[in-house]
N, C-alpha and C positions, 0 to 999 in steps of 0.2 A: 355754727359757732355762735352766731348772734343770739339764738334762742337761749343758750346756756348763760351767756352774759346777762341777758334780760332777767332770767330766773334768779341769778346771783344778785343782781341789783334789787330786784323785788324782795328777796329774802333780807338783804342788808337794810332796806328801807323799813321793812316790817320790824326787824329787831330794834332799829333806832327809834321808830315811832312808839313802840311799847317799852322802851328802855330796858330791854331784856339783858343786855350785856352788863349794864350797871347793876341790875338785880343779882345776876349770877356772881358778879365780882363781890358785891356786898355779902352774899350768902357764903361765899368761899372765905372771905376775910373774917367773918364772924365765926365760922367753923374753926379756922386756924387760930383765932385769938382765944376762944373759950375752950377748944379741944374737948368737947363733951364725950362722955363714955359711949353714948349711943348717937353717933352723928346723923344717921338717917332720921331718927325720931326727932332730934334737935331741929333739923332742917324742915321737917314736916310741921313742927310747932311754929317755927318762924313764919312759914307760908300760911298757916292757918290764922295766925295773929294778923298777918297782912290782909288776908281775905276779910276778916272780921272788921278790921280798921276801915277797909274800903266800903263795906256794906253800911256800917254805922256812922261813917264820917268822922270817926275819932282818929286822931293823929296816929300814924304808924308808930308802933312801940319800938323805940330805939334800944338795942340790946347792949349798948355800951353806956353805962351810967356815968354820973359825974366822977366817981372814984376811978373808973377805968380810963377816962379821958385825962384826968390828972396824972395817973400813973404813967400813961404813955408819954405825956408831956415831960414829966420828970426824968424818964429814961433818956429822952433826947437832950434835956438840959443838964448835961453832965457837970457843968461848972456851977450849977445852982444860981445862975444870974437872973432867972425869972424870964428868960427869953430863949427862943430857938432861932436858928437861921432859916432863911427862906427855903433853902434846899431841904432841910429837915422837915419843914412844914409841908412842902410839896410831896415828899416821899411818904410822910405819914398819911396824907390824904389818899395817895395811891394804895398804900398798904391796907387801908380801911375800905377800899373799893369805892371811895367817894370822889374820885377824880376820873373823869371821862378820858379815855386814852387819846382822843383827838383834842382835848381841851388844853389851851395854852395859858398858864398862869404867868402874869407879869409881876416881877419883883418891883414893888413901888418904893422900896427903900425903907419902909416902916418896919420896926421890930415886931416880931411875932410873940405876943404875950400869951399866957394861959387863957385869959379872957377872950382874946381874938381867936385863938385856936379852938376853944370850946364853942364859941359862937358859930364859927365856920363849920365845924363838924356837925353841930345840931342843925344848922340851916341846910346843909347838903343832905343830911339824913332825911329830913322832912320832904325833900324833893324826890327821894326814891319812892 
């Protein structure tokens, strides 16, 4: 039984080290957000662009542009106040695959504006 537990721990460490779960979560989120006609080809394109970015040192191409981020923010900001709640912010990051399941976000009491939301989405995307 110990050997199985060791293999499981080794596998978990490997996935964490290479951030595989975050990548899969991001790929799934992008797929569901854009809903391309040919999902396999779309995923291959994303992975190919990621490979090229890694080889060339160019930043990973984020597939949610400014207008997509604004649209997502506006969907959450139903009262058009220009802010969203911390809970909405956290759920949006989860939906986009940009929040590690073990990560704990602390509500610092500050309002979440579009600029803050966009900055955080862009920062977390670069980390992938």
